[in-house]
C-alpha positions in Angstrom: -40.2 23.8 -23.4 -41.6 21.0 -21.3 -43.7 18.0 -21.8 -43.6 15.7 -24.8 -43.2 17.6 -28.1 -44.7 16.1 -31.2 -42.2 17.7 -33.6 -38.6 18.8 -33.6 -35.9 19.6 -36.2 -33.5 17.1 -34.7 -34.0 14.1 -32.4 -30.9 12.8 -30.7 -31.1 9.2 -29.3 -28.8 8.8 -26.3 -28.0 10.9 -23.3 -24.3 10.3 -22.8 -21.7 13.1 -23.1 -21.6 13.0 -26.9 -25.4 13.1 -27.4 -25.7 16.0 -24.9 -22.7 17.9 -26.4 -24.4 17.5 -29.8 -27.6 19.0 -28.4 -25.6 21.9 -26.8 -23.8 22.7 -30.0 -26.9 22.5 -32.1 -28.6 25.0 -29.7 -25.5 27.2 -29.9 -25.8 27.2 -33.7 -29.4 28.5 -33.3 -31.1 25.1 -33.7 -33.0 25.2 -30.4 -36.0 23.1 -31.6 -34.1 19.9 -30.9 -34.9 17.0 -28.6 -32.7 14.5 -26.8 -34.1 11.1 -25.7 -32.5 9.1 -22.9 -34.1 5.8 -21.8 -32.7 6.2 -18.2 -30.9 9.1 -16.6 -28.3 11.1 -18.4 -24.8 9.5 -18.3 -26.3 6.0 -17.6 -24.0 4.3 -20.2 -20.2 4.5 -20.7 -20.2 8.1 -19.5 -21.2 7.0 -16.0 -18.2 4.8 -15.4 -15.7 6.7 -17.6 -12.4 7.7 -15.9 -12.8 11.2 -17.3 -9.3 11.7 -18.7 -9.1 14.6 -21.2 -5.9 14.2 -23.4 -5.1 16.3 -26.4 -2.5 13.9 -27.7 -3.0 12.3 -31.1 -1.0 11.8 -34.3 -4.3 12.3 -36.3 -4.7 15.9 -37.2 -8.5 15.8 -37.0 -8.7 13.9 -33.7 -6.1 16.3 -32.2 -8.3 19.2 -33.3 -11.3 17.7 -31.8 -9.6 16.9 -28.5 -8.0 20.4 -28.3 -11.4 22.0 -28.8 -12.8 19.9 -26.0 -10.1 21.1 -23.6 -10.7 24.7 -24.6 -14.5 24.3 -24.2 -14.3 22.6 -20.8 -12.1 25.3 -19.3 -14.8 27.9 -19.5 -17.9 25.7 -19.6 -18.8 25.8 -15.9 -18.8 29.6 -15.9 -20.5 29.9 -19.2 -23.6 27.8 -18.2 -23.4 28.5 -14.4 -22.8 24.9 -13.3 -20.1 23.8 -10.9 -17.6 21.4 -12.4 -14.5 19.6 -11.2 -12.0 20.0 -14.1 -8.4 19.4 -13.1 -5.9 20.6 -15.7 -2.9 18.7 -14.3 -0.8 18.2 -17.4 0.3 14.8 -18.4 3.5 12.8 -19.0 3.8 10.1 -21.5 6.9 7.9 -21.1 9.1 6.7 -23.9 11.2 3.5 -23.7 12.6 3.7 -27.3 14.0 6.1 -29.9 11.0 5.4 -32.1 8.6 6.5 -29.3 10.6 9.7 -28.9 10.2 10.3 -32.7 6.5 9.9 -32.4 6.4 12.4 -29.5 8.4 14.9 -31.6 5.8 14.5 -34.3 2.9 15.0 -31.9 4.7 18.1 -30.5 5.1 19.6 -33.9 1.4 19.0 -34.7 0.4 20.4 -31.3 2.5 23.5 -31.7 0.9 24.1 -35.1 -2.5 24.0 -33.3 -1.3 26.4 -30.6 -0.6 23.9 -27.9 2.5 24.1 -25.7 3.5 20.5 -25.9 7.1 19.7 -24.8 9.4 16.8 -25.1 11.4 16.1 -21.9 14.7 14.5 -21.5 15.1 11.8 -18.8 16.6 14.3 -16.3 13.6 16.6 -16.6 10.9 14.1 -15.8 11.3 13.8 -12.0 11.0 17.6 -11.7 7.3 17.2 -12.7 6.8 13.7 -11.2 9.0 13.0 -8.2 7.7 9.5 -7.5 8.8 8.0 -10.8 11.5 5.5 -11.6 13.3 6.8 -14.8 16.4 4.5 -15.1 15.2 2.7 -18.3 13.5 5.6 -20.1 14.5 7.6 -23.1 12.4 10.7 -22.3 8.8 11.8 -22.2 6.1 14.0 -23.7 4.6 16.7 -21.5 1.2 18.2 -22.3 0.2 21.0 -19.9 -3.4 21.1 -21.2 -4.1 17.4 -20.2 -6.1 16.6 -17.2 -9.3 15.0 -15.9 -13.0 16.0 -15.5 -16.0 14.6 -13.7 -18.0 13.0 -16.6 -21.3 13.4 -14.9 -20.8 17.1 -14.1 -19.5 17.7 -17.6 -22.7 16.1 -19.1 -25.0 18.0 -16.7 -23.3 21.3 -17.5 -23.7 20.7 -21.2 -27.3 19.7 -20.6 -28.0 22.8 -18.5 -26.5 25.0 -21.3 -28.6 23.3 -23.9 -31.8 23.6 -21.9 -31.1 27.3 -21.1 -30.9 27.9 -24.9 -34.3 26.2 -25.4 -33.4 22.6 -26.3 -35.4 19.7 -24.8 -34.1 16.7 -22.9 -36.5 13.9 -22.1 -35.1 11.4 -19.5 -36.7 8.0 -18.9 -38.0 8.2 -22.5 -36.6 5.4 -24.5 -36.7 5.5 -28.3 -38.2 2.3 -29.5 -37.9 2.6 -33.3 -38.2 4.9 -36.3 -40.4 5.1 -39.3 -40.4 7.5 -42.3 -43.3 9.5 -43.8 -43.4 12.3 -46.4 -39.6 12.7 -46.3 -39.5 13.1 -42.5 -38.6 10.8 -39.6 -41.0 9.7 -36.9 -39.2 8.5 -33.7 -41.3 6.3 -31.6 -41.3 6.3 -27.8 -43.7 4.8 -25.2 -44.9 8.4 -24.5 -45.7 9.2 -28.1 -44.1 9.9 -31.4 -41.9 12.8 -32.5 -41.8 13.9 -36.1 -38.4 15.4 -37.2 -36.1 16.3 -40.1 -33.0 14.7 -38.7 -32.2 11.8 -36.4 -28.8 11.3 -34.6 -27.7 7.9 -33.3 -25.7 8.8 -30.2 -26.6 5.5 -28.4 -23.1 4.6 -27.2 -22.6 0.9 -26.8 -26.3 0.4 -27.8 -25.6 2.2 -31.2 -25.6 -1.1 -33.1 -29.0 -2.0 -31.8 -30.4 1.5 -32.7 -28.7 1.3 -36.1 -30.8 -1.8 -36.9 -33.9 0.4 -37.0 -32.5 2.2 -40.0 -31.9 -0.8 -42.2 -35.3 -0.7 -43.9 -34.3 2.9 -45.0 -30.9 1.9 -46.6 -28.8 1.4 -43.4 -26.3 -1.2 -42.5 -25.1 -2.9 -39.3 -23.1 -0.4 -37.3 -19.4 -1.5 -37.4 -18.6 -1.9 -33.7 -18.1 -4.2 -30.7 -18.0 -3.7 -26.9 -14.9 -4.1 -24.8 -14.6 -4.7 -21.0 -12.4 -2.0 -19.6 -11.2 -2.1 -16.0 -9.6 0.5 -13.9 -8.5 0.3 -10.2 -8.9 3.0 -7.5 -6.3 2.9 -4.8 -6.5 4.2 -1.3 -4.7 7.4 -0.1 -0.9 7.6 -0.2 0.5 9.8 2.4 3.5 10.9 0.4 1.3 11.9 -2.5 -1.0 13.9 -0.1 2.0 15.7 1.4 3.5 16.5 -2.0 0.2 17.7 -3.4 -0.5 20.0 -0.5 3.0 21.3 -0.7 2.9 22.3 -4.3 -0.8 23.1 -4.5 -1.8 20.8 -7.3 -2.2 17.2 -8.4 0.5 15.1 -10.1 0.4 15.1 -13.9 -1.5 12.2 -15.4 1.0 9.5 -16.2 0.9 7.2 -19.2 3.3 4.4 -19.7 2.4 4.0 -23.4 4.9 1.3 -24.1 3.6 -0.9 -21.3 0.0 0.2 -21.9 -1.6 1.9 -18.9 -2.4 5.3 -17.4 -1.9 6.2 -13.7 -3.7 9.2 -12.4 -3.8 10.9 -9.0 -7.4 10.5 -7.6 -7.9 12.7 -4.6 -4.7 11.6 -2.7 -4.7 8.1 -4.1 -4.4 6.7 -7.6 -6.5 5.5 -10.5 -4.7 2.8 -12.6 -6.2 2.0 -16.0 -4.5 -0.7 -18.1 -5.2 -1.6 -21.7 -4.3 -5.3 -21.6 -3.4 -7.5 -24.5 -5.4 -10.5 -23.2 -8.5 -8.3 -23.3 -12.1 -9.4 -23.3 -15.0 -8.6 -25.7 -18.5 -8.6 -24.2 -22.0 -9.2 -25.7 -20.2 -10.7 -28.7 -21.6 -14.2 -28.7 -25.1 -15.9 -28.4 -24.1 -17.1 -25.0 -23.4 -13.5 -23.9 -26.2 -11.5 -25.2 -26.5 -7.7 -24.7 -29.1 -6.9 -22.0 -32.0 -4.6 -22.8 -30.8 -2.2 -20.2 -27.4 -2.0 -18.6 -27.8 1.5 -17.1 -25.5 2.3 -14.2 -24.2 -1.3 -14.2 -20.8 -2.9 -14.3 -19.3 -6.3 -15.1 -17.7 -8.5 -12.3 -14.1 -7.8 -11.6 -11.6 -9.8 -13.6 -8.2 -8.8 -12.2 -6.2 -11.8 -13.3 -5.9 -10.2 -16.8 -4.2 -7.1 -15.3 -1.5 -8.7 -13.1 1.4 -7.8 -15.4 0.3 -4.2 -15.7 -0.3 -3.7 -12.0 3.2 -5.1 -11.2 4.7 -2.8 -13.8 3.0 0.2 -12.4 4.2 -0.7 -8.9 7.8 -0.8 -10.1 7.4 2.4 -12.0 5.8 4.4 -9.1 6.8 2.5 -6.0 4.6 4.6 -3.6 1.7 2.9 -5.2 2.5 -0.2 -3.1 1.7 1.7 0.0 -2.0 1.7 -0.8 -4.6 -1.0 -1.1 -7.1 -1.2 -3.9 -10.4 0.4 -2.8 -12.5 -0.2 -5.8 -12.5 -1.9 -9.2 -14.5 -0.5 -12.1 -15.2 -2.9 -15.0 -17.5 -1.4 -17.6 -18.4 -1.5 -21.3 -16.7 0.7 -23.8 -17.6 0.6 -27.5 -14.9 0.2 -30.2 -15.0 0.7 -33.9 -12.5 -1.5 -35.9 -9.9 1.3 -36.0 -10.6 2.7 -32.6 -11.9 6.0 -33.9 -15.5 7.1 -33.3 -18.3 7.3 -35.9 -19.3 10.9 -36.5 -21.1 12.0 -39.6 -23.8 10.9 -42.1 -25.3 7.5 -41.6 -24.3 5.5 -44.7 -27.2 5.0 -47.1 -29.8 6.8 -45.0 -31.2 10.3 -45.7 -31.0 12.9 -43.0 -29.6 10.5 -40.4 -26.3 10.9 -38.6 -24.1 9.0 -36.2 -22.3 10.3 -33.2 -21.4 7.0 -31.5 -18.8 4.3 -30.7 -16.6 6.7 -28.7 -13.7 5.0 -27.0 -12.5 8.3 -25.5 -15.9 10.0 -25.3 -15.0 12.4 -22.5 -11.9 13.8 -24.3 -13.6 13.9 -27.7 -17.2 14.8 -26.6 -16.8 18.6 -26.8 -15.2 18.5 -30.3 -17.7 15.8 -31.4 -20.7 17.9 -30.6 -19.2 20.8 -32.6 -18.5 18.6 -35.6 -21.9 17.0 -35.6 -23.7 20.3 -35.3 -21.7 21.7 -38.2 -22.5 18.6 -40.3 -26.3 19.0 -39.7 -26.6 22.8 -39.8 -24.1 23.6 -42.5 -23.6 20.4 -44.4 -19.9 20.4 -43.9 -17.3 20.5 -41.0 -14.6 23.0 -40.3 -11.9 20.3 -40.2 -11.8 17.4 -42.6 -13.2 14.5 -40.5 -12.6 11.5 -42.7 -10.8 9.8 -39.8 -14.2 9.5 -38.0 -16.6 9.4 -41.0 -19.0 6.4 -40.7 -18.7 5.9 -44.5 -15.0 4.9 -44.1 -16.2 1.3 -43.4 -18.2 -0.4 -46.1 -19.8 -3.8 -46.3 -16.9 -6.0 -45.1 -17.2 -5.2 -41.4 -19.0 -8.3 -40.1 -19.2 -9.1 -36.4 -16.1 -11.3 -36.4 -14.1 -8.6 -38.1 -15.3 -5.9 -35.6 -14.5 -8.1 -32.6 -11.0 -9.1 -33.8 -10.1 -5.5 -34.8 -11.6 -4.0 -31.7 -9.6 -6.3 -29.4 -6.5 -5.6 -31.4 -6.9 -1.8 -31.1 -7.7 -2.1 -27.4 -4.7 -4.3 -26.6 -2.5 -1.8 -28.5 -4.3 1.4 -27.4 -1.1 3.4 -27.2 0.7 1.7 -30.0 2.7 3.5 -32.6 1.3 3.4 -36.1 4.3 2.8 -38.3 3.9 3.4 -42.0 5.4 0.0 -42.9 3.5 -2.1 -40.3 0.3 -4.0 -40.9 -2.0 -4.9 -38.0 -2.5 -8.6 -38.5 -6.0 -9.2 -37.1 -8.9 -10.1 -39.5 -7.1 -10.3 -42.9 -8.4 -11.4 -46.3 -11.8 -9.8 -46.2 -11.8 -9.0 -49.9 -9.6 -10.8 -52.4 -8.9 -10.0 -56.1 -9.4 -12.8 -58.7 -5.5 -13.0 -58.9 -4.8 -12.8 -55.2 -3.2 -16.3 -55.0 -1.0 -15.5 -58.0 0.1 -12.2 -56.4 0.8 -13.9 -53.2 2.9 -16.6 -54.9 5.0 -13.9 -56.5 6.0 -12.6 -53.0 3.2 -10.0 -52.5 3.2 -8.5 -49.0 -0.3 -7.2 -48.5 -2.1 -4.2 -47.0 -5.9 -3.7 -46.6 -7.6 -0.9 -48.6 -11.3 -0.7 -47.8 -11.0 -4.4 -46.9 -9.3 -5.2 -50.3 -6.0 -7.0 -50.1 -3.4 -5.2 -52.3 0.3 -6.0 -52.4 2.3 -3.2 -50.8 5.6 -4.7 -52.0 7.1 -7.9 -53.3 9.5 -9.9 -51.2 12.2 -12.2 -52.4 13.2 -15.4 -50.7 15.4 -14.6 -47.7 13.9 -11.2 -47.0 13.1 -10.6 -43.3 9.3 -10.5 -43.1 9.1 -10.4 -39.3 6.8 -7.9 -37.7 9.8 -6.5 -35.8 11.4 -5.1 -38.9 8.3 -2.9 -39.5 8.6 -1.1 -36.2 10.4 1.9 -37.6 9.6 5.4 -39.0 12.8 5.1 -41.2 12.7 4.5 -44.9 15.2 1.6 -44.6 14.0 -1.9 -44.2 13.7 -5.1 -46.2 11.2 -3.4 -48.5 13.4 -0.6 -49.6 15.6 -2.4 -52.1 12.5 -4.1 -53.5 10.5 -0.9 -53.9 13.5 0.5 -55.8 13.6 -2.5 -58.1 9.9 -2.2 -58.7 10.2 1.5 -59.6 13.1 0.8 -61.9 11.2 -1.9 -63.7 8.4 0.6 -64.3 10.9 3.2 -65.5 12.9 0.9 -67.8 10.6 -2.1 -68.8 7.1 -3.0 -67.7 5.5 -3.2 -64.3 2.1 -4.6 -63.4 0.0 -3.8 -60.3 -3.1 -5.6 -59.3 -5.5 -3.0 -57.9 -8.8 -4.6 -56.8 -11.6 -2.6 -55.3 -11.7 0.6 -57.3 -15.0 2.4 -56.6 -17.0 2.4 -59.8 -20.3 4.0 -60.6 -22.4 3.9 -63.8 -24.4 7.1 -64.6 -26.9 7.4 -67.4 -30.1 9.1 -68.5 -31.2 12.0 -70.6 -29.2 15.1 -69.4 -26.6 13.1 -67.4 -23.8 15.1 -69.0 -25.3 18.4 -68.1 -26.0 17.3 -64.6 -22.5 16.1 -64.1 -21.1 19.5 -65.4 -23.0 21.1 -62.6 -21.3 18.9 -60.0 -17.7 19.3 -61.1 -15.6 22.4 -61.4 -14.2 21.6 -64.9 -15.2 20.2 -68.3 -16.2 16.7 -69.2 -14.1 14.5 -71.6 -15.2 14.0 -75.2 -16.8 10.8 -76.2 -14.4 7.9 -76.0 -12.1 9.7 -73.6 -11.6 10.0 -69.9 -10.4 12.9 -67.7 -10.0 13.8 -64.1 -12.8 15.8 -62.5 -12.9 17.6 -59.1 -16.1 17.9 -57.0 -16.0 21.0 -54.8 -18.3 21.5 -51.8 -20.3 24.7 -51.4 -17.2 26.4 -49.8 -15.1 25.5 -52.9 -13.2 22.9 -50.9 -12.0 19.6 -52.4 -14.7 17.0 -51.7 -13.4 14.3 -54.0 -11.6 13.5 -57.3 -13.0 11.0 -59.9 -12.0 9.8 -63.3 -14.9 10.4 -65.7 -15.3 8.1 -68.7 -17.6 9.3 -71.5 -19.1 6.4 -73.4 -21.4 8.7 -75.5 -25.2 8.9 -75.4 -25.2 10.4 -71.9 -23.6 7.3 -70.4 -20.6 7.8 -68.1 -18.5 5.7 -65.8 -17.1 7.4 -62.7 -14.1 5.8 -61.0 -12.8 6.9 -57.6 -10.6 5.7 -54.7 -11.5 2.4 -53.1 -12.0 3.9 -49.6 -14.2 6.6 -51.1 -16.9 4.1 -52.2 -19.8 5.0 -49.9 -18.7 8.6 -49.4 -18.6 9.5 -53.1 -21.7 7.4 -54.0 -23.7 9.2 -51.4 -22.7 12.6 -52.6 -23.7 11.7 -56.2 -27.0 10.1 -55.1 -27.9 13.0 -52.8 -27.7 15.5 -55.7 -29.1 13.3 -58.4 -32.1 14.6 -60.4 -35.2 12.7 -61.6 -34.6 10.8 -64.9 -31.0 9.8 -64.2 -29.9 6.4 -62.9 -26.8 5.8 -60.8 -25.5 2.3 -60.0 -22.7 1.3 -57.7 -20.6 -1.4 -59.6 -17.7 -1.3 -57.2 -16.0 -4.7 -56.8 -17.6 -6.1 -60.0 -14.4 -5.4 -62.0 -10.7 -6.2 -61.3 -8.1 -3.8 -62.3 -4.5 -4.0 -63.4 -2.1 -1.1 -63.9 0.3 -2.0 -66.7 2.9 0.6 -67.3 6.5 1.2 -68.5 8.2 2.1 -71.8 7.8 -1.4 -73.3 4.1 -1.7 -72.4 2.9 -1.3 -76.0 5.3 -4.2 -77.0 3.7 -6.4 -74.3 0.2 -5.7 -75.4 1.1 -6.3 -79.1 2.2 -9.7 -78.1 -0.9 -10.7 -76.0 -3.7 -8.7 -77.6 -6.3 -10.4 -79.8 -8.0 -7.1 -80.3 -6.8 -3.7 -79.1 -5.9 -0.4 -80.8 -2.6 0.6 -79.3 -2.3 3.8 -81.3 -5.2 5.5 -79.5 -3.9 8.6 -77.7 -3.4 9.3 -74.0 -6.7 9.5 -72.0 -8.6 7.3 -74.6 -10.8 4.3 -73.6 -11.7 1.2 -75.5 -13.1 -2.3 -75.3 -10.4 -4.9 -76.1 -9.5 -8.5 -75.9 -6.3 -9.7 -74.2 -5.2 -13.3 -73.9 -8.6 -14.3 -75.4 -10.6 -12.5 -72.7 -12.8 -9.4 -73.0 -11.7 -6.3 -71.0 -11.6 -2.5 -71.1 -8.4 -0.6 -71.6 -7.9 3.0 -70.5 -4.8 4.9 -71.7 -3.8 6.4 -68.3 -1.0 5.9 -65.9 -0.8 7.1 -62.3 2.9 6.1 -62.1 3.6 8.5 -65.0 5.0 6.2 -67.7 3.5 4.9 -70.9 0.7 2.6 -69.7 -2.9 1.4 -69.6 -5.3 0.4 -66.9 -6.9 -2.9 -67.7 -10.4 -3.5 -66.3 -12.0 -7.0 -66.5 -14.4 -9.2 -64.7 -13.1 -11.5 -62.0 -13.7 -14.4 -64.5 -11.6 -12.9 -67.2 -8.7 -11.3 -65.2 -6.6 -14.3 -64.2 -5.9 -15.3 -67.8 -4.9 -11.7 -68.6 -2.7 -11.5 -65.6 -1.0 -14.8 -66.4 -0.3 -13.5 -69.9 1.2 -10.2 -68.7 3.4 -11.9 -66.1 4.3 -14.6 -68.6 5.5 -12.0 -71.1 7.9 -10.7 -68.5 6.2 -7.8 -66.7 7.4 -7.3 -63.1 4.8 -7.1 -60.4 5.0 -3.9 -58.3 3.1 -2.8 -55.2 1.3 0.2 -53.6 4.5 1.5 -52.0 6.2 1.8 -55.3 3.1 3.3 -56.7 3.2 6.0 -54.0 6.8 6.8 -54.8 6.0 7.1 -58.5 2.9 9.3 -58.1 4.8 11.7 -55.8 7.4 12.2 -58.5 4.5 13.3 -60.8 2.9 15.5 -58.2 -0.3 13.5 -58.4 -2.6 14.0 -55.4 -3.8 11.2 -53.1 -7.4 11.2 -51.7 -7.8 12.5 -48.1 -4.1 13.4 -47.9 -3.4 16.0 -50.5 -7.1 16.1 -51.5 -9.4 17.0 -48.6 -12.0 19.5 -47.4 -9.2 21.2 -45.4 -8.3 22.9 -48.7 -10.0 24.7 -51.6 -9.4 23.7 -55.2 -7.4 26.9 -55.7 -5.2 26.2 -52.6 -4.8 22.7 -54.0 -3.3 24.0 -57.2 -6.1 22.6 -59.3 -6.8 25.9 -61.1 -6.7 24.2 -64.5 -9.6 22.0 -63.5 -11.8 25.0 -62.6 -13.8 26.5 -65.6 -15.4 29.7 -64.3 -16.6 30.5 -67.8 -18.5 27.3 -68.6 -22.3 27.9 -69.0 -23.3 25.6 -66.2 -23.2 26.9 -62.6 -21.4 24.4 -60.3 -21.3 23.8 -56.6 -18.8 26.0 -54.9 -18.3 28.4 -57.9 -19.3 31.5 -55.9 -16.9 30.6 -53.1 -14.1 30.0 -55.5 -14.7 33.2 -57.4 -14.6 35.2 -54.1 -11.4 33.4 -53.1 -9.8 34.1 -56.4 -10.6 37.8 -56.1 -9.1 38.1 -52.5 -6.2 35.8 -53.3 -5.4 32.4 -51.8 -3.6 32.3 -48.5 -1.6 29.1 -49.2 -0.7 27.1 -52.2 0.0 23.5 -53.1 3.8 22.9 -53.6 6.2 20.2 -54.4 9.3 20.2 -52.2 12.6 18.5 -52.6 13.7 17.7 -49.0 17.2 17.1 -47.7 15.8 14.4 -45.5 17.7 12.0 -43.2 16.6 8.5 -42.5 12.9 9.4 -42.6 10.7 11.1 -45.2 8.2 13.7 -44.2 4.9 12.2 -42.9 1.5 13.7 -43.4 1.1 17.0 -41.5 4.8 17.7 -40.9 5.2 21.4 -40.1 6.9 23.8 -42.7 9.1 26.5 -41.2 10.5 29.8 -42.6 12.4 32.4 -40.6 11.4 30.8 -37.4 7.7 30.9 -38.2 5.2 28.1 -39.1 4.3 28.7 -42.8 2.5 25.5 -43.8 2.3 21.7 -43.6 3.0 18.6 -45.7 0.1 16.6 -47.0 2.2 13.6 -48.1 5.8 12.6 -48.5 8.2 9.8 -49.5 11.3 8.8 -51.5 11.3 9.2 -55.3 13.3 6.3 -56.7 13.5 7.7 -60.3 14.7 11.2 -59.2 16.6 9.7 -56.2 15.4 12.4 -53.8 13.0 12.8 -50.8 9.8 14.5 -51.9 7.1 16.2 -49.9 3.8 17.6 -51.2 2.3 20.3 -49.1 0.5 23.6 -48.5 2.7 26.7 -48.1 2.0 30.4 -47.5 1.4 31.9 -50.9 4.3 34.5 -50.9 6.7 31.6 -50.3 5.2 29.2 -52.9 7.8 30.4 -55.5 10.3 28.0 -57.2 13.6 28.2 -55.5 12.4 29.3 -52.1 14.2 27.6 -49.3 12.2 26.5 -46.2 12.5 23.8 -43.5 10.4 20.7 -43.0 10.1 19.4 -39.5 10.4 15.6 -39.6 10.1 13.9 -36.2 11.4 16.9 -34.4 14.3 17.7 -36.7 14.2 20.5 -39.3 15.5 19.7 -42.8 16.2 22.1 -45.6 13.7 21.9 -48.5 13.4 23.8 -51.8 10.1 24.7 -53.5 10.0 23.2 -57.0 8.4 24.4 -60.2 4.6 23.7 -60.5 5.1 20.7 -62.7 6.1 17.0 -62.3 9.6 16.3 -61.1 9.8 13.3 -63.4 9.1 13.8 -67.1 7.7 17.3 -66.6 6.4 17.5 -70.2 4.6 14.1 -69.9 6.5 12.9 -73.0 6.8 9.4 -71.6 3.1 9.1 -70.9 2.2 10.3 -74.4 4.8 8.2 -76.2 
């Protein structure tokens, strides 16, 4: 195809590596009637000045998958599309200065081995064999990844472009998109050369993605959550010793990353490329005095080397031959950052048939995998790997520009930081507060952010060490541990109360709402006046989400789901809604308390003006507590006698005061996690994800194959049932050491990988380390002994019966 087409199936806006990779993968999937628009030349944005590093390392399962796929694609791409490419697979070395960093490396090694990568952990005495110019006296060890390397970003992009064109896709350079409109259910993308009508639009506009995103606001969109960082790297002149060594061994030095100091150092020809991620970093185009230009193609910022002095000095001490060379060039260019550093890939929130593939901080490394993921999302409606880590819907309405700048700078300045389970990144707190936030804080609440909502993770006592340093550990032990135990014991023996703001809450009504809902979920609906758990499969039978369904009668339902699932789940429901039904998002309009423990009925008897405390488990009612209206649901995620109390922000403070005044002990999210693990209750996007089917997830009792309504995924689940599931959800008791099993810890049996954990932690009622996970079906038998790899060490674990560890008959809940 040549010239200006008037129609296409997909229009991609942006000609960087991600946009072009998306076009290439759409064409590979058979969607060749696709057009990419680039306002300048391909690679004119961040791709042009990118350093071109291609790491696989990540402690995120989905990002590692994406990056691994990129390395595999790039190895054969030049030959596949007949385009010359400079791709140097040099391997890489990441240096560790601490035991904690070595533990992180061991975890990454375990994940990488599971994905088929030969990642190694090196002792200090092994490092110089791979990198002779290195000072190692203060190191603890290193991670070696043989698949790492670097690629020429422009050649990579042009190779993908040639492949896409050869398959029939169209690339229009010097053709800026200027806006979008919508007509008869289709998009019209406007350009100075004419309009293109299409089914789908992709925002792959890189650091211009926010500007492009504004065009979609009239159609339900939001401001893209991102900011732009100034990233500098330095090119050094030739170093004779490096040249001699390289020529002698026939390859380049491995790419070096000093992750604790925060820079990479790469051999560039026979010199070096030094790229720091400095703490005193700078945001660009973030204030009225520094507006984003209309076109910044093939441009750079002025040098600003004063910020980098510490990092340059550190690199000179680490690799002394660097001092023999002068700096030949400084590159200072824009890189986009989302608030958590991960890209935005997937459906554009609130907008039909629009997708995002933008805000890539490591676009070269992730570009290949991103194109695959985006093409799957458009052509199949789902991705091979669960991609929640990159889903644009993970950020909802709290990500204003100040938040994005503060978090982006924090991520950049800690680009290689370890993400400890007990640590909170301090930038931009208090975006969303419950009506009892000040009370919870006064009681010692130590907060974490959940979809922007501040929730107490644990409650400190006077004298507890609250320094950030104490949280820099993978270990279970810390100032919080004794407090979590006390909170769990209060729930076990007395009454605990957890303030849980931000539940996602939708109201569904209309004639036939019940029948429609039965067609979306795998199981049955609750009777009127009751609630039940419901699971939503996708067309493959995989676990899309879990919601609590409340039946108010008269085809009126309330659906409650995880806080972070707010936009994800609402969009699924809205997309499948039929005419005549109404769906409203009421998230944030109610505050929630979880009140639970064996004396809970006694508490409510004392403070209730109106409540029926004899109603059975899973019943719902309107009530009045402490003189205030509320709703009470007889359900308890911690697995004790208990109720959820839902009330408006105006009414909740009085109810909370009465509950605390009676003597209930506040508990936090970390205690809740321990309590739910003991019950085998699943957590969203850990144990419940599209990586697993409902049958693999052990949710058979929520699948009603014999109900009269067909439901999404039924055919796939029936087929899976007939051929047998390959792995099953299990609860494990682990003989753990100082650390419990994190997400995606490898399960071993007889020297072979047989599964993975989906979550883990200490159970304070059963006094054991627990892991939930997926295990090869023939081993998923109670009493089977396996091993769990926790930060590089294998620990004996025993498969438990398929029932809760704590109160297996649910007698305490039903009391």
